[in-house]
C-alpha positions in Angstrom: -9.8 -47.5 92.6 -9.2 -49.2 88.3 -10.2 -46.9 85.9 -9.7 -46.7 82.1 -8.9 -44.2 79.6 -9.9 -45.1 76.1 -8.1 -43.4 72.9 -6.9 -45.4 69.7 -4.0 -46.4 71.1 -2.1 -47.9 74.6 -1.2 -44.7 77.0 2.7 -45.6 77.6 3.1 -41.9 79.3 0.8 -39.2 80.2 1.5 -35.8 78.1 -1.0 -32.7 79.8 0.2 -30.6 77.0 -1.9 -32.7 74.0 -5.3 -32.5 76.4 -7.6 -30.5 75.0 -8.9 -27.3 76.9 -12.5 -25.9 77.2 -13.9 -30.0 78.2 -16.4 -30.7 80.9 -13.5 -30.0 84.1 -11.0 -28.5 82.0 -8.0 -30.0 80.2 -6.7 -32.5 81.7 -6.1 -36.6 81.4 -9.8 -38.4 82.1 -10.8 -41.6 82.9 -13.9 -43.4 84.1 -14.5 -46.1 86.7 -16.6 -47.7 83.9 -14.7 -50.1 81.7 -17.5 -50.0 79.3 -17.7 -46.1 78.8 -13.9 -46.5 78.4 -14.5 -49.2 75.8 -17.1 -46.7 73.8 -14.3 -43.8 74.0 -11.9 -46.1 72.4 -14.1 -47.0 69.9 -15.3 -43.2 68.3 -12.0 -42.7 68.6 -10.2 -45.1 66.9 -12.3 -45.5 64.2 -11.0 -42.0 63.5 -7.5 -43.7 63.1 -8.9 -46.4 61.3 -8.9 -49.0 64.6 -10.3 -50.4 67.0 -9.0 -48.4 69.8 -7.7 -49.3 72.9 -8.1 -49.4 76.5 -5.4 -48.7 78.8 -6.1 -49.5 82.4 -4.6 -47.6 85.4 -5.2 -47.5 89.9 -6.5 -45.0 90.8 -5.0 -44.1 94.7 -8.5 -42.6 96.1 -7.8 -42.3 99.7 -6.9 -39.7 102.6 -2.9 -39.9 100.7 -4.8 -38.2 97.4 -6.6 -35.8 99.4 -3.7 -34.4 101.5 -1.4 -33.9 98.1 -3.9 -32.5 96.0 -6.7 -30.3 95.9 -10.1 -32.6 94.5 -13.7 -31.8 93.5 -16.2 -34.3 94.0 -19.8 -34.2 91.9 -21.4 -37.3 93.5 -24.6 -36.7 90.6 -26.4 -34.2 87.8 -26.8 -31.1 90.2 -26.4 -26.8 90.0 -23.2 -27.1 91.0 -21.9 -29.7 88.2 -24.0 -27.9 85.8 -22.2 -24.5 86.5 -19.4 -25.8 87.0 -19.4 -27.7 83.4 -20.6 -24.3 82.0 -17.7 -22.4 83.2 -15.0 -24.8 81.9 -16.5 -25.1 78.3 -16.9 -21.2 78.0 -13.8 -20.2 75.5 -14.1 -16.8 76.4 -12.6 -17.2 80.5 -9.2 -18.0 80.7 -7.8 -21.3 81.1 -7.9 -23.2 83.9 -11.0 -22.2 84.8 -10.3 -23.7 88.3 -7.4 -24.2 90.6 -9.0 -28.1 91.4 -5.8 -31.0 90.7 -8.6 -33.4 90.1 -12.1 -33.2 89.3 -14.5 -36.2 89.8 -18.0 -36.4 88.6 -20.2 -37.0 85.5 -20.3 -36.8 82.2 -21.8 -34.6 79.7 -21.6 -36.9 76.8 -23.8 -36.8 73.4 -27.2 -36.8 74.8 -26.8 -34.6 77.5 -24.9 -32.1 75.2 -27.4 -31.6 73.0 -29.5 -30.6 76.0 -26.9 -28.2 77.6 -26.8 -26.6 74.1 -30.0 -26.0 74.3 -30.5 -24.5 78.3 -27.2 -22.4 76.9 -29.1 -21.0 74.4 -32.1 -20.0 76.6 -34.1 -22.6 75.3 -34.8 -24.6 78.2 -34.4 -23.2 81.9 -32.1 -24.3 84.5 -34.6 -26.0 86.4 -35.9 -28.6 83.2 -32.7 -28.9 82.1 -32.0 -30.6 85.8 -34.8 -32.4 85.7 -34.4 -33.8 82.6 -30.5 -35.0 83.7 -32.2 -36.9 86.9 -33.6 -39.8 84.2 -29.9 -39.7 82.7 -28.1 -43.1 83.0 -24.8 -42.9 85.7 -22.1 -42.1 84.1 -17.9 -41.2 85.2 -15.4 -39.2 84.8 -12.4 -38.1 86.9 -9.8 -34.8 85.2 -6.3 -35.6 87.0 -5.5 -31.8 85.4 -2.3 -31.4 86.8 1.3 -33.1 87.1 1.1 -32.9 91.0 -2.1 -35.0 90.5 -0.8 -37.8 88.1 1.4 -38.9 91.4 -2.0 -40.7 92.5 -2.2 -42.3 89.0 -0.4 -45.6 88.0 -0.4 -48.6 85.1 -2.2 -51.1 87.3 1.1 -53.1 87.3 3.0 -49.9 88.8 2.7 -50.0 93.1 5.3 -47.5 94.0 2.0 -45.1 94.8 1.3 -47.7 97.6 4.6 -47.9 98.4 4.7 -44.3 99.3 1.5 -44.1 100.4 2.3 -46.5 102.8 5.7 -44.9 104.2 3.3 -41.3 104.3 1.0 -43.1 106.5 3.6 -44.2 109.0 5.5 -41.4 109.6 2.2 -39.5 110.5 1.5 -42.3 113.1 5.3 -41.5 114.5 5.0 -37.3 114.2 1.6 -37.8 115.9 3.6 -39.8 118.6 7.0 -38.3 118.8 5.2 -34.3 119.2 2.0 -35.2 120.3 0.3 -33.5 117.3 -3.2 -34.4 116.3 -3.4 -36.2 113.1 -4.1 -32.7 110.8 -1.4 -30.9 111.8 0.9 -34.3 111.5 -0.5 -34.7 108.2 0.3 -30.9 107.3 3.6 -31.1 109.0 5.0 -34.5 106.4 3.0 -33.1 103.2 3.8 -29.2 102.6 7.4 -30.7 103.5 10.3 -31.0 101.1 10.6 -34.2 102.3 7.4 -35.5 100.7 8.5 -33.3 97.8 11.1 -35.8 97.0 9.3 -38.8 98.1 6.7 -38.0 95.6 9.2 -37.4 93.1 9.6 -40.8 91.8 12.9 -39.9 90.1 14.5 -39.9 93.5 13.8 -43.6 93.5 12.5 -42.4 98.1 10.0 -44.7 97.6 12.4 -47.6 97.9 13.4 -46.3 101.0 11.8 -47.5 104.6 9.6 -45.2 106.3 12.2 -44.7 109.2 15.1 -43.5 107.0 12.5 -41.1 105.1 11.3 -39.7 108.8 15.1 -39.3 109.9 15.3 -36.8 107.1 12.1 -35.2 107.5 13.2 -34.7 111.2 16.3 -32.3 109.9 13.3 -29.8 108.4 11.6 -28.8 111.8 12.6 -28.1 115.5 10.1 -29.6 117.1 10.5 -31.0 120.9 10.4 -34.6 121.0 8.0 -36.0 123.9 9.4 -37.6 126.8 8.9 -41.4 127.1 
């Protein structure tokens, strides 16, 4: 999935320590699948710095690979669960981070929603009325990458290393299933919790440049499992 981040400058390196806390989904690096939404953000932020802003494009590896690697939360729409989650993250009295997800995806509490949210928090409208008003709101979208682990599945559009990792992971899981008669979940859990996968995910090791067979041989040294007779 192509995603976009609007800012006053191009993002060369993501630094989560610079991210502001108490946002919709907590402190993290935010992107959207809607380029026009990112362009709007870039224009607003850029005006504060005396420029037109800049939209940086990334590729988000939105696959089963990501689900195994990260704890992911999806909000399909503005609903009660989304509202409670946003209120929790925006509560400055709560310790941060307020949740343990690596990645959170869902609608945005933009300016229009924020005004209504303020009225709800002040007790001027009920939760039911607030959610009813949101049902007429135009579609919005954001993804928050909350942890360093989550950044492993977010790359500049021209960087293919994440897909190299995913391809190798898929082949290794399939081979584990074949050699050790494991179901897919057990094989995936075994691989994704291994030290070998941790090294593969660390770009500095350049393990993603190795063949999946080489990585598989490294993985096997971590476990003592009976190989199925062929």
